[in-house]
C-alpha positions as CSV (number, residue, x, y, z in Angstrom):
1,M,208.8,17.2,28.8
2,P,212.3,17.8,27.5
3,I,213.1,20.8,25.3
4,L,213.1,20.1,21.6
5,I,215.4,22.0,19.1
6,D,215.5,21.3,15.4
7,I,218.8,19.5,14.7
8,R,219.5,21.9,11.9
9,K,219.8,24.7,14.4
10,L,222.7,23.1,16.2
11,T,225.0,25.0,13.8
12,I,223.5,28.3,15.1
13,I,224.0,27.2,18.7
14,G,227.6,26.4,17.8
15,K,228.1,29.9,16.4
16,L,226.8,31.5,19.5
17,I,229.3,29.5,21.6
18,Q,232.2,30.4,19.3
19,H,231.3,34.1,19.4
20,G,231.1,33.9,23.2
21,A,234.6,32.3,23.2
22,K,236.1,34.9,20.9
23,N,234.7,37.6,23.1
24,V,236.4,36.0,26.1
25,A,239.7,36.2,24.3
26,D,239.1,39.9,23.5
27,S,238.1,40.6,27.2
28,L,241.2,39.0,28.5
29,S,243.3,41.1,26.2
30,T,241.7,44.4,27.0
31,M,240.9,43.9,30.7
32,A,243.9,41.8,31.9
33,G,246.5,42.3,29.2
34,I,246.5,38.5,28.6
35,E,246.7,37.3,25.0
36,A,245.0,33.9,24.9
37,D,243.5,31.4,22.5
38,I,240.1,30.1,23.6
39,Q,239.4,26.6,22.4
40,I,236.0,24.8,22.7
41,K,237.2,21.2,22.9
42,S,233.6,19.7,23.0
43,L,230.0,20.7,23.0
44,S,227.2,18.4,24.3
45,F,223.7,18.5,25.7
46,V,222.5,16.9,28.9
47,E,219.5,17.1,31.2
48,P,220.0,19.3,34.3
49,N,219.9,16.3,36.6
50,D,223.0,14.9,34.9
51,I,225.1,18.0,35.8
52,P,226.7,16.4,38.9
53,N,228.0,13.5,36.8
54,E,229.3,16.0,34.2
55,I,231.2,18.0,36.9
56,G,232.8,14.9,38.4
57,E,233.7,13.6,41.9
58,G,235.4,15.7,44.5
59,E,235.4,19.4,45.2
60,Y,235.4,22.0,42.4
61,Y,235.6,25.7,42.2
62,H,232.6,27.3,40.5
63,A,231.0,30.5,39.5
64,N,227.2,30.4,39.3
65,I,225.6,33.4,37.6
66,R,221.8,34.0,37.2
67,L,220.8,35.6,33.9
68,T,218.2,38.3,34.5
69,E,217.3,38.8,30.8
70,P,216.6,36.4,27.9
71,P,217.5,33.6,27.6
72,Y,217.3,33.8,31.4
73,G,218.5,30.7,33.3
74,V,221.9,30.1,34.7
75,F,225.5,30.3,33.5
76,L,227.8,27.9,35.5
77,M,231.6,27.6,35.2
78,T,233.5,24.9,37.1
79,F,237.2,24.1,37.3
80,G,239.5,22.0,39.5
81,D,242.2,22.8,42.0
82,D,245.0,22.6,39.4
83,T,243.3,25.2,37.2
84,A,242.6,27.4,40.2
85,A,246.3,27.2,41.2
86,E,247.4,28.0,37.6
87,I,245.1,31.0,37.4
88,A,246.1,32.3,40.8
89,H,249.8,31.9,40.0
90,H,249.6,33.4,36.6
91,M,247.6,36.4,37.8
92,T,249.7,37.2,40.9
93,G,253.2,35.7,40.1
94,Q,253.0,33.9,43.5
95,E,253.2,30.2,43.7
96,V,250.3,28.4,45.4
97,E,251.8,26.4,48.2
98,D,250.2,23.1,49.4
99,G,247.1,23.8,47.4
100,E,246.1,26.7,49.7
101,L,245.1,30.0,48.1
102,N,246.0,33.2,50.0
103,Q,243.9,36.3,49.9
104,M,245.7,37.7,46.9
105,H,245.2,34.4,45.0
106,E,241.5,34.5,45.8
107,S,241.1,38.0,44.6
108,A,242.9,37.2,41.4
109,L,240.7,34.1,40.9
110,Q,237.6,36.2,41.4
111,E,238.8,38.8,38.9
112,M,239.6,36.2,36.3
113,C,236.2,34.6,36.7
114,N,234.5,38.0,36.3
115,I,236.3,38.5,33.0
116,L,235.6,35.0,31.7
117,T,231.9,34.9,32.6
118,S,231.1,38.4,31.5
119,G,233.1,38.0,28.3
120,F,231.3,34.8,27.3
121,I,227.8,36.2,28.1
122,D,228.5,39.5,26.3
123,G,229.8,37.6,23.3
124,I,226.5,35.7,23.1
125,A,224.5,38.9,23.6
126,N,226.4,40.7,20.9
127,T,225.6,37.9,18.4
128,L,221.9,38.1,19.4
129,E,222.1,41.9,19.1
130,T,220.7,42.4,22.6
131,T,221.9,42.7,26.2
132,I,221.9,40.0,28.8
133,N,222.1,41.4,32.3
134,M,223.5,39.1,35.0
135,E,224.4,39.0,38.6
136,T,228.0,39.3,39.7
137,P,229.6,35.9,40.0
138,T,231.1,34.7,43.3
139,V,233.7,32.0,43.2
140,E,233.3,29.2,45.7
141,A,234.4,25.6,46.2
142,D,231.8,22.8,46.7
143,D,231.1,19.2,45.7
144,A,229.3,18.5,42.5
145,T,225.9,17.9,44.0
146,D,225.9,21.2,46.0
147,I,227.1,23.0,42.9
148,A,224.2,21.6,40.8
149,D,221.6,22.2,43.5
150,A,222.6,25.9,43.7
151,A,222.6,26.3,39.9
152,L,219.2,24.6,39.4
153,S,217.4,26.5,42.2
154,H,216.4,29.1,39.6
155,V,215.7,27.0,36.5
156,R,213.2,24.4,35.4
157,R,214.3,20.8,35.6
158,D,213.3,20.1,32.0
159,S,215.7,22.7,30.7
160,L,218.3,22.0,28.1
161,T,221.9,22.1,29.5
162,I,224.6,23.0,27.1
163,V,228.0,21.6,28.3
164,L,231.3,23.0,27.0
165,D,234.8,21.7,27.7
166,S,237.0,24.7,27.0
167,L,240.7,25.5,27.2
168,V,242.2,29.0,27.8
169,D,245.6,28.7,26.2
170,I,247.8,31.6,27.3
171,E,250.0,32.6,24.3
172,E,253.8,32.4,24.6
173,T,253.6,30.4,27.8
174,D,252.9,26.8,28.7
175,V,249.9,27.8,30.8
176,A,246.4,26.6,30.0
177,F,243.2,26.8,32.0
178,S,240.8,23.9,31.7
179,L,237.2,25.1,32.3
180,R,233.8,23.3,32.1
181,I,230.9,25.6,31.3
182,F,227.2,24.9,31.7
183,L,224.6,27.1,30.1
184,I,221.1,26.3,31.4
185,P,218.6,28.7,29.7
186,D,214.9,29.0,30.1
187,P,213.5,26.6,27.5
188,G,210.9,28.8,25.9
189,S,213.1,31.9,25.9
190,F,216.1,30.1,24.4
191,V,214.1,28.5,21.6
192,H,212.6,31.9,20.7
193,L,216.0,33.5,20.5
194,I,217.4,30.6,18.4
195,D,214.4,30.8,16.1
196,Q,214.8,34.6,15.8
197,L,218.5,34.2,15.0
198,D,217.7,31.5,12.4
199,R,215.3,33.9,10.7
200,D,217.9,36.7,10.7
201,V,220.4,34.4,9.1
202,E,218.0,33.3,6.4
203,T,217.1,36.9,5.5
C-alpha cells in the first residue's frame, strides 16, 4: 500500500528541502571556500520502482547513503559525466581529459559529495531539531538499474521517493553542477516526523 501524506503538508516537505539546500550552500562556503547558490529546479514524488527511469539511460555517478536514524531510509545523489568533470576540474584546477578522472579528480569528487550529502541531511535534521546519523558515502559509477537496486536494498518498496532536480551554481563563475537527489525515507517514520513538524508550526 503506498504511503499517504496530506496534500496540505507538501508545503512543510518543501520547507525541509529548502532548508537542506541552504545548508549545502553554507557547508560549501565553510568547508570548501566555495560560494554557491543552490537552486531546487523541481520537486516530485515517485514510487521506488520508478527510480531507474528517473535517473535515465547510461552510466551515472552516484552516492548512496543509508540513514541510521529517523526518517531512516536512503539518500541517493546521482549526476552525469559532464557534472563529474565540472566538479573535478573546479576542485583541482586540472582538466579532465577524454572523460577519464585521475586519482586527484576522484578524491576531489569524493570530497565534494561528502560536503553535498552531509550538508543536505544536516539541514533537514536542523529543521527537525534532531540529528540524523548516516554512513559515509562512496562515489561510484553504474547504470540506473544497479544504482536503484543498491539504494532499495535497505528500504521498503512501498516507500515514498522524493525526487529533486537541483543546480549548484558557483558564484562569479560560469560553472554549475546539475544533481538529481532521491530521498527514500521509511514511510512510518517520515510521516511521524512531518506530523510532528506540522504540530510545531501550528503552535
